[in-house]
C-alpha positions as CSV (number, residue, x, y, z in Angstrom):
1,M,-0.2,-0.3,-0.2
2,S,3.3,2.3,0.5
3,A,3.4,3.2,-3.2
4,L,-0.5,4.6,-3.1
5,P,-0.7,7.7,-4.3
6,S,-1.6,10.6,-2.1
7,F,-0.4,13.8,-0.5
8,E,-1.2,16.3,2.7
9,L,-3.9,18.2,1.5
10,R,-3.9,20.4,4.6
11,A,-2.2,19.8,7.9
12,G,-2.9,16.2,9.0
13,V,-5.6,15.8,6.1
14,A,-4.0,13.2,3.8
15,F,-5.5,13.2,0.0
16,P,-7.1,10.6,-0.5
17,D,-8.1,8.9,2.7
18,W,-6.6,5.3,1.7
19,T,-7.7,4.4,5.4
20,A,-11.5,4.5,4.0
21,V,-10.6,1.9,1.4
22,T,-10.7,-2.0,2.9
23,S,-12.1,-3.6,-0.7
24,P,-9.3,-4.4,-3.2
25,A,-11.9,-3.7,-6.2
26,S,-12.3,-0.4,-4.6
27,A,-8.3,0.2,-3.8
28,D,-7.8,-0.9,-7.9
29,A,-10.4,1.7,-8.9
30,L,-9.6,4.7,-6.9
31,A,-6.0,4.1,-8.5
32,A,-7.0,4.0,-12.1
33,I,-9.4,7.7,-10.7
34,L,-6.7,9.0,-9.1
35,S,-4.4,8.1,-12.7
36,A,-6.8,8.9,-14.5
37,F,-7.2,12.8,-13.6
38,D,-3.3,13.1,-13.1
39,L,-3.0,13.4,-9.6
40,A,0.7,15.1,-9.7
41,K,-0.3,17.3,-12.4
42,N,-3.6,18.2,-11.4
43,W,-2.1,19.3,-7.9
44,S,1.1,20.3,-7.8
45,G,1.6,23.4,-6.5
46,Y,-1.6,23.5,-4.8
47,D,-1.9,25.9,-2.3
48,D,-3.9,27.4,0.8
49,E,-5.5,30.3,-1.2
50,E,-6.6,27.9,-3.6
51,D,-7.9,25.0,-0.8
52,C,-9.8,28.1,0.6
53,V,-11.4,29.1,-2.3
54,R,-12.1,25.7,-3.7
55,Q,-13.7,24.7,-0.3
56,A,-15.9,28.2,-0.5
57,A,-17.2,27.1,-3.8
58,I,-18.8,23.9,-2.7
59,E,-20.0,25.1,0.4
60,G,-21.8,27.4,-1.7
61,L,-22.7,24.8,-3.7
62,A,-24.8,22.9,-1.2
63,E,-26.0,26.3,0.6
64,L,-27.0,28.6,-2.2
65,D,-30.4,28.5,-4.4
66,S,-28.0,28.8,-7.5
67,A,-23.8,28.5,-7.6
68,P,-21.4,30.9,-5.7
69,N,-20.1,33.8,-7.5
70,T,-17.4,35.4,-7.2
71,A,-18.0,37.9,-4.7
72,W,-20.4,35.7,-2.2
73,I,-16.5,33.7,-2.5
74,A,-15.0,36.7,-1.4
75,V,-17.0,37.6,1.3
76,R,-17.1,33.6,2.5
77,T,-12.7,34.0,2.1
78,G,-12.1,37.7,2.9
79,L,-10.0,37.4,-0.2
80,D,-10.2,40.5,-2.5
81,E,-13.0,39.7,-6.1
82,D,-10.2,40.0,-8.3
83,R,-8.0,37.5,-6.2
84,V,-10.9,34.9,-6.4
85,S,-11.4,35.4,-9.9
86,A,-7.5,34.2,-10.2
87,L,-7.8,31.2,-8.3
88,L,-10.8,29.9,-9.3
89,G,-9.4,30.2,-13.0
90,R,-6.3,28.1,-11.2
91,L,-8.7,25.5,-9.6
92,A,-10.6,25.3,-13.5
93,T,-7.1,24.7,-15.0
94,R,-7.2,22.3,-12.5
95,D,-9.9,20.7,-12.9
96,L,-11.1,21.0,-9.8
97,V,-13.7,23.6,-10.2
98,V,-16.1,23.8,-13.6
99,R,-16.9,26.6,-15.5
100,D,-19.2,27.7,-17.4
101,G,-17.4,28.7,-20.9
102,G,-19.2,31.4,-21.8
103,S,-19.5,32.9,-18.8
104,S,-17.4,31.6,-16.7
105,A,-19.8,31.6,-13.8
106,I,-19.1,28.4,-11.9
107,V,-21.2,25.0,-12.7
108,G,-19.8,22.7,-10.8
109,A,-17.4,22.0,-7.5
110,Y,-16.4,18.1,-7.5
111,P,-18.4,16.6,-6.2
112,L,-21.6,18.9,-7.1
113,T,-22.7,20.5,-10.1
114,T,-25.8,23.3,-10.9
115,M,-26.2,21.1,-13.6
116,S,-29.1,18.5,-13.8
117,T,-27.9,15.4,-13.4
118,E,-29.3,11.7,-12.5
119,H,-27.3,11.8,-9.2
120,R,-29.9,13.7,-6.7
121,V,-28.8,13.8,-3.2
122,G,-30.5,15.7,-0.3
123,L,-28.4,17.4,2.3
124,D,-30.0,19.5,5.1
125,G,-33.2,19.8,3.4
126,K,-31.9,20.8,0.5
127,V,-31.6,18.9,-3.0
128,T,-28.3,19.3,-5.1
129,H,-26.7,17.4,-7.5
130,A,-23.5,14.8,-7.9
131,M,-21.6,14.5,-10.8
132,C,-21.2,10.7,-10.8
133,A,-22.7,7.8,-8.3
134,V,-18.8,8.2,-6.2
135,D,-19.5,11.6,-6.1
136,A,-22.6,10.9,-4.8
137,L,-21.7,8.6,-2.2
138,G,-19.0,10.7,-1.0
139,I,-21.1,14.2,-0.4
140,G,-22.6,12.6,3.2
141,A,-19.1,11.9,4.4
142,M,-17.7,15.4,2.8
143,F,-20.3,17.5,5.1
144,D,-20.8,14.8,8.1
145,A,-23.9,14.5,7.3
146,D,-27.0,11.8,6.5
147,V,-27.6,12.4,3.1
148,V,-30.4,10.4,0.7
149,I,-29.8,9.6,-3.0
150,K,-31.8,9.2,-5.8
151,S,-30.7,8.5,-9.1
152,S,-31.7,6.2,-12.0
153,C,-30.2,2.9,-13.5
154,R,-28.2,4.0,-16.5
155,A,-29.4,0.6,-18.2
156,C,-33.2,0.6,-18.0
157,G,-34.4,4.3,-16.0
158,G,-35.7,2.8,-12.8
159,S,-35.0,4.2,-9.5
160,I,-32.5,4.0,-7.1
161,R,-32.7,4.8,-3.9
162,I,-29.6,5.2,-0.8
163,A,-29.7,6.4,2.4
164,T,-26.3,6.6,4.7
165,K,-26.1,6.4,8.2
166,D,-23.6,7.4,11.0
167,R,-23.0,11.1,9.5
168,G,-22.7,9.9,5.9
169,V,-20.5,7.5,6.4
170,A,-21.7,4.4,6.2
171,L,-24.9,2.6,4.2
172,D,-28.4,2.7,6.0
173,C,-30.2,1.5,3.0
174,V,-30.4,0.9,-1.0
175,E,-33.0,-0.1,-3.0
176,P,-33.2,-2.2,-5.0
177,G,-30.6,-4.7,-2.8
178,T,-29.1,-5.3,-6.1
179,T,-27.9,-2.0,-6.8
180,V,-24.2,-1.7,-8.3
181,V,-21.8,1.2,-10.0
182,W,-20.0,0.8,-12.8
183,S,-16.3,3.0,-12.3
184,G,-15.1,3.5,-15.7
185,N,-11.7,5.4,-16.8
186,Q,-12.7,7.6,-19.3
187,Y,-10.9,11.0,-19.0
188,D,-10.8,13.5,-22.0
189,G,-11.1,17.3,-22.4
190,A,-9.4,17.7,-19.0
191,C,-12.7,17.8,-17.6
192,A,-13.8,14.8,-15.7
193,A,-17.4,15.8,-15.4
194,T,-18.1,15.8,-18.9
195,S,-16.0,12.5,-19.2
196,L,-15.0,10.6,-16.4
197,C,-18.3,11.2,-14.2
198,T,-20.2,10.2,-17.4
199,V,-18.9,6.5,-17.1
200,I,-19.4,6.3,-13.0
201,P,-23.3,5.4,-13.1
202,F,-25.9,3.4,-10.8
203,F,-27.3,0.3,-12.2
204,C,-30.2,-1.3,-11.0
205,S,-28.7,-5.0,-11.6
206,E,-25.3,-6.1,-12.3
207,A,-27.4,-8.2,-15.1
208,H,-28.4,-4.3,-16.3
209,L,-24.8,-3.4,-15.9
210,E,-23.0,-6.3,-18.3
211,D,-26.3,-5.3,-21.1
212,W,-25.2,-2.0,-20.5
213,W,-21.3,-2.4,-20.9
214,R,-21.4,-4.8,-24.0
215,T,-23.1,-2.0,-25.9
216,N,-21.9,1.7,-24.4
217,R,-18.7,0.9,-22.7
218,S,-17.1,3.2,-26.0
219,G,-13.7,1.3,-24.9
220,S,-13.7,2.8,-21.5
221,E,-12.9,-0.2,-19.0
222,G,-13.2,0.3,-15.3
223,Y,-14.3,-1.9,-12.4
224,R,-17.6,-3.1,-11.1
225,L,-18.7,-2.0,-7.0
226,T,-21.1,-2.9,-5.1
227,P,-22.4,0.2,-3.0
228,D,-20.9,0.0,-0.1
229,E,-17.5,-0.2,-2.4
230,A,-17.8,2.8,-4.2
231,M,-18.8,4.7,-1.0
232,Q,-15.4,3.8,0.2
233,I,-14.0,5.9,-3.0
234,G,-16.3,8.3,-2.5
235,R,-15.5,9.0,1.3
236,A,-11.7,8.7,0.5
237,L,-11.7,11.3,-1.9
238,F,-13.9,13.9,-0.5
239,A,-14.1,13.6,3.1
240,P,-10.9,15.0,3.1
241,V,-12.4,18.3,1.3
242,L,-14.0,19.7,4.0
243,T,-11.9,18.5,7.3
244,R,-9.8,21.1,9.5
245,A,-6.9,20.9,9.8
246,G,-5.7,18.6,12.4
247,G,-8.1,16.1,10.8
248,A,-11.4,17.3,13.2
249,V,-14.3,16.4,10.8
250,G,-16.6,18.8,9.7
251,R,-17.5,22.2,8.1
252,L,-14.9,24.8,7.9
253,A,-17.3,27.6,7.7
């Protein structure tokens, strides 16, 4: 396990949190995601100001009825608007924030997005959208809160409902019980939201995953995961994001 990629996100907070990963399939799938995303390139030189702006963008997406703008993030972080704008540009280059190509407005900060996706997550009385199945399963641990995920089978469109417990770090119920996740490895155009995230969906059964994979894989290899295995990856990727320096769990604001 010593060769697994990781770095210190902030003092005492490792990213990703490999301690959340106990399944060999989850470890392989997470390593493939990090390889596709190019961890070393996208995170090289990541600094405290970028970290602060990224956290604010994510919290704004969860709290507000629309995406946070530069002025809102400036107030939240105490940075001036010009600095926030520059830092958002750097985060977009790293593919940590997704912006509208025409207006430069924020449309996402992994794992949340203002775009309509098949993954709706109920958190603190609000509903937000997740970029992919793994993202949806990591949101509860990131916010230290239980969530309810409503999604659909990529093959048949059937309803999938998942609730968490223990402040978002464990599964409470999965309906239907045969639900599985496919973790694909397709990353194009320096944007996971439009490539990698599109090949990490839920399926209502392994049979429907196999049917979809035979006709829609488009060259994408990947891993079949149980919801618990996919949640392990979501926790590893997103629980550290809002964890305070020193490892205390909870929101930073």
